[in-house]
Every structure is written in C-alpha cells, then in structure tokens.
C-alpha positions in Angstrom: 32.4 30.0 39.8 30.5 33.0 40.4 29.1 33.5 44.1 27.4 37.0 44.6 27.7 39.1 47.8 24.0 38.4 48.2 24.4 34.6 48.1 27.2 35.0 50.8 25.0 37.1 53.1 22.2 34.8 52.8 24.3 31.8 53.6 25.6 33.5 56.7 22.2 34.3 58.0 20.9 30.7 57.1 23.9 29.1 59.1 23.3 31.2 62.1 19.5 30.3 62.1 20.4 26.6 61.6 22.9 26.6 64.4 20.5 28.4 66.7 17.9 25.7 66.0 20.0 22.6 65.6 18.6 20.7 68.7 15.1 20.7 66.9 16.2 18.6 64.0 17.2 14.8 64.3 19.4 15.1 61.3 21.5 18.0 62.8 24.5 16.5 64.6 26.6 19.6 65.2 29.9 19.7 67.0 31.5 22.2 69.5 33.0 24.1 66.6 29.6 24.2 64.9 30.8 21.7 62.4 28.6 18.9 61.0 29.5 15.6 62.6 27.5 13.4 60.1 24.1 12.2 60.2 25.0 8.5 60.7 27.0 9.2 63.9 23.6 9.4 65.7 20.2 8.8 64.0 18.6 10.1 67.2 16.9 6.7 67.3 17.1 4.1 70.2 16.2 0.5 70.1 14.1 -1.4 72.8 17.2 -1.6 75.1 17.5 2.2 74.9 20.7 1.9 72.8 21.4 4.5 70.2 21.4 3.7 66.5 24.4 5.0 64.7 27.1 3.8 62.1 30.8 3.4 62.8 32.0 3.5 59.2 35.3 1.8 60.3 33.1 -1.4 60.3 32.4 -3.0 57.0 28.9 -3.7 57.7 28.1 -0.2 58.8 29.8 1.1 55.8 27.5 -1.2 53.6 24.6 0.5 55.4 25.8 3.9 54.5 25.3 3.0 50.8 22.0 1.6 51.7 21.2 5.0 53.2 22.2 6.7 50.0 20.3 4.3 47.8 17.2 4.4 49.8 17.2 8.3 50.2 17.6 8.4 46.3 14.0 7.5 46.0 11.1 9.9 46.4 9.5 10.3 49.9 10.5 11.5 53.1 14.0 11.1 54.4 12.9 9.2 57.4 12.1 6.2 55.3 15.8 5.7 54.5 16.9 6.3 58.2 14.4 3.7 59.6 15.3 1.2 56.8 19.0 1.5 57.9 18.1 1.0 61.5 15.8 -2.0 60.6 18.6 -3.7 58.7 21.3 -3.0 61.4 19.1 -4.3 64.3 17.9 -7.4 62.2 21.5 -8.2 61.2 20.8 -8.0 57.5 23.5 -5.4 57.1 26.1 -7.1 54.9 26.6 -7.8 51.2 26.7 -11.7 51.9 23.1 -11.5 53.0 22.1 -9.5 49.8 23.9 -11.7 47.5 21.3 -14.3 48.2 18.4 -13.9 46.0 15.9 -15.7 48.5 16.8 -13.0 51.1 16.2 -10.0 49.1 12.9 -11.4 47.6 11.6 -12.2 51.1 12.5 -8.7 52.3 10.4 -7.3 49.4 7.5 -9.5 50.5 7.7 -8.5 54.2 8.4 -4.8 53.6 5.1 -3.5 54.8 5.2 -5.2 58.1 9.0 -4.5 58.4 8.3 -0.7 58.1 5.4 -0.9 60.6 7.2 -3.0 63.1 10.3 -1.0 63.2 8.4 2.4 63.3 6.8 1.2 66.6 9.9 -0.5 67.9 12.3 2.6 67.9 12.1 5.5 70.1 13.5 9.0 69.4 11.4 10.9 67.0 8.2 10.2 65.0 8.1 10.1 61.2 6.3 13.0 59.6 4.4 10.5 57.6 3.7 6.8 57.6 6.8 4.9 57.3 7.3 3.1 53.9 10.1 0.8 52.6 9.8 0.9 48.6 9.8 -2.5 46.9 12.6 -1.4 44.4 14.9 -0.6 47.0 15.7 -4.3 47.6 16.6 -4.9 44.0 19.2 -2.0 44.2 20.5 -3.7 47.4 21.2 -6.8 45.4 23.1 -4.6 42.8 25.1 -3.1 45.6 26.0 -6.4 47.1 27.1 -7.7 43.6 29.4 -4.7 43.2 30.6 -4.2 46.7 34.2 -5.6 46.6 34.9 -3.3 43.6 33.3 -0.4 45.4 35.6 -0.9 48.2 38.5 -1.1 45.8 37.5 2.2 44.2 37.5 3.9 47.6 40.9 2.7 48.2 42.3 3.7 44.8 40.7 7.2 45.2 42.3 7.5 48.6 45.8 6.6 47.3 45.6 8.8 44.3 44.0 11.7 46.3 41.1 11.8 43.8 37.6 10.7 45.0 36.2 11.6 41.4 37.5 8.2 40.6 35.0 6.7 43.0 32.1 9.1 42.1 32.5 8.2 38.4 32.6 4.5 39.1 29.5 4.3 41.4 27.8 6.5 38.9 28.1 3.7 36.1 26.7 0.8 38.4 23.3 0.1 36.9 20.5 -0.7 39.4 21.6 1.4 42.3 18.7 3.9 41.2 15.1 3.3 40.5 14.6 0.3 38.2 17.9 -0.4 36.4 18.8 3.5 36.5 22.0 4.6 38.2 22.4 6.7 41.4 23.7 10.3 41.1 22.4 13.1 43.3 23.1 11.1 46.8 26.8 10.1 45.8 28.1 13.0 47.8 26.2 11.8 50.9 28.6 8.8 51.0 31.6 10.9 50.8 30.3 13.5 53.3 29.7 10.8 56.0 33.1 9.2 55.2 34.8 12.5 55.6 33.0 13.5 58.8 34.1 10.2 60.4 37.7 10.7 59.0 37.8 7.4 57.4 39.7 8.7 54.4 42.0 11.8 54.7 41.8 12.8 50.9 38.1 13.4 50.5 37.6 17.2 49.8 34.6 18.9 51.0 33.6 20.3 47.7 32.7 16.8 46.7 30.3 16.2 49.8 27.3 18.3 49.4 24.0 16.8 48.2 22.0 19.1 45.9 18.7 17.0 46.1 15.3 18.4 45.3 14.8 19.8 48.8 18.3 21.6 48.7 17.6 23.1 45.2 14.1 24.2 46.3 15.7 26.1 49.3 18.3 27.5 47.0 15.6 28.8 44.6 13.5 30.3 47.5 16.7 32.1 48.9 18.0 33.4 45.5 21.0 31.0 45.7 21.6 29.9 42.2 22.0 26.0 42.0 21.7 24.2 38.6 19.7 21.0 38.3 22.0 18.0 38.3 22.1 15.6 35.3 25.6 14.4 35.3 28.8 14.2 37.5 30.2 17.3 36.3 27.3 19.6 37.3 26.8 17.5 40.4 30.4 18.4 41.4 29.8 22.0 40.4 26.7 22.3 42.5 28.3 20.6 45.5 31.4 22.8 45.2 29.3 26.0 45.4 27.4 24.8 48.4 30.5 24.0 50.2 32.1 27.4 49.3 29.0 29.0 50.8 28.4 26.7 54.0 31.9 25.0 54.5 31.7 22.1 56.8 28.0 22.4 57.5 27.7 21.1 53.9 24.1 21.2 52.5 22.7 20.9 55.9 21.4 24.6 56.3 19.7 24.3 52.8 18.3 21.0 53.6 17.0 22.3 56.8 15.4 25.4 55.5 12.1 23.7 54.9 11.9 23.1 58.6 13.3 26.3 59.6 10.8 28.4 57.7 8.0 26.5 59.4 9.0 27.2 62.9 6.8 29.4 65.1 
C-alpha cells in the first residue's frame, strides 16, 4: 500500500483540526487520549425524560439496532435520518428481530414512517437535523431481511472472533440479499458495525484496518485533500480503502475525513 508523505502530513493536520473542534459535532465522541469512543456510545440526543440515547452493544437489542444504523445509513440522505431512526426504534421498543420477523409490524412501520419521523424529531432534544427528517420506505423491508438472518449473523460474529478473522463476517453479511436498497446487498457500511463493536470492546480480535467507512462523504473529502482512495465495489477494495484510512488516522478511523465537510464550513 502506497502512502505518500503529503498524505501523512495532510492526515496529521486534519486530525489536529478535528480534535480541536470535536465539541461542535454530535458524531464526535472523543476520549481522553483523543481516541474515538464510537458513535453509538452517545448519540447526543435525549428523550423527554432527559435520558441520553445510546447503545450498549452487550445488549442484543442494542446490537440489533447497530445493524439498523448501518442499513439506514447505507441509503442516500443525511446521516441524521439513521440516528433518529435508531432512537425511534429504541424508545418505542421496536428494537429486536422478533418484532421485525412479523410481517404485520414492518408493513405498519412503512405506513406510519412519515408521522414517526415527524414525531421523533420533535420529541428528542440535543441537536436539530440539518434537513427535514425522513425514514425511507425501503429501509423497513431491509429490517425484515436483517431479522430473518439475525441468528446466522450472530453466529458469524462468534466464528470470526474465535478464528481471529472478521473478514469471515464481512463476506457473510455482504452476501445477504435485501440489506441494501431493493434486493441489493450492503457493502460500504459494513466497517461501521465492526468499528462500533471494536470501540466498545465487545470482541477482542477486530483489527482497526477493517473498521473505516469509505462512504461518499469520506471519498469526497479524500479527493479534495489529495488523499487517494478508490471507489469501493467489492469486499477486497473495501478492505484496502479501510486499511489505508486506518494507517493514516489510527483510532480516529474515518471520522476526520467524514468531518471535513463540516470543518471546512466553520467560520
């Protein structure tokens, strides 16, 4: 893997800028050692009782919601849509695979998605979405697919941990039809799941080079900063891209690149 001196210098400058401005971004949960603690440890949202919204990934329902986050965020649109959807499902106790295995439930959620988004956007405190909140209809079909495959997903995570090879999990979930748009498969957001699991130390054998998300926003930042990142079309170049980002940014993962759009707009 070729990493130039200019790329390293740019990454160092961007990390310093990101750390300096971390308090301004709701997705920037940074620890005392300037390491990323994970997005889901604190969504920077609070319910009507002033309780913080977060996911404890030792809890199976919260782990299910982590996958929901990845699925929802794999769609086009602002990242806030995914975060508020997870908060909505958690607060309404619609956060487990048994609920989503019921066809009646997911069809009803499709029907009420507009009012659900409106209500949760007005119920939660913390930060205001940059655009009107929206829950896409096709997400709920994907949650049905997630529920149908849930036991196998958990099994593959355990196998990957035991064999110290989380590429096993990545390849498995990549081949599940329906987790992406329509009957397509998820790809770009797979490292998000591993990153959050690694941040909460749920598994000890997840390597950081599998945990960086080279999504459109990250790739755009890389292009503007002359950090060469290839478009991702399969697991191999997903891992290559993720590995390069990790070598540049370490345990801040892709966050400095993701934040670049916000950083460059600061006064």
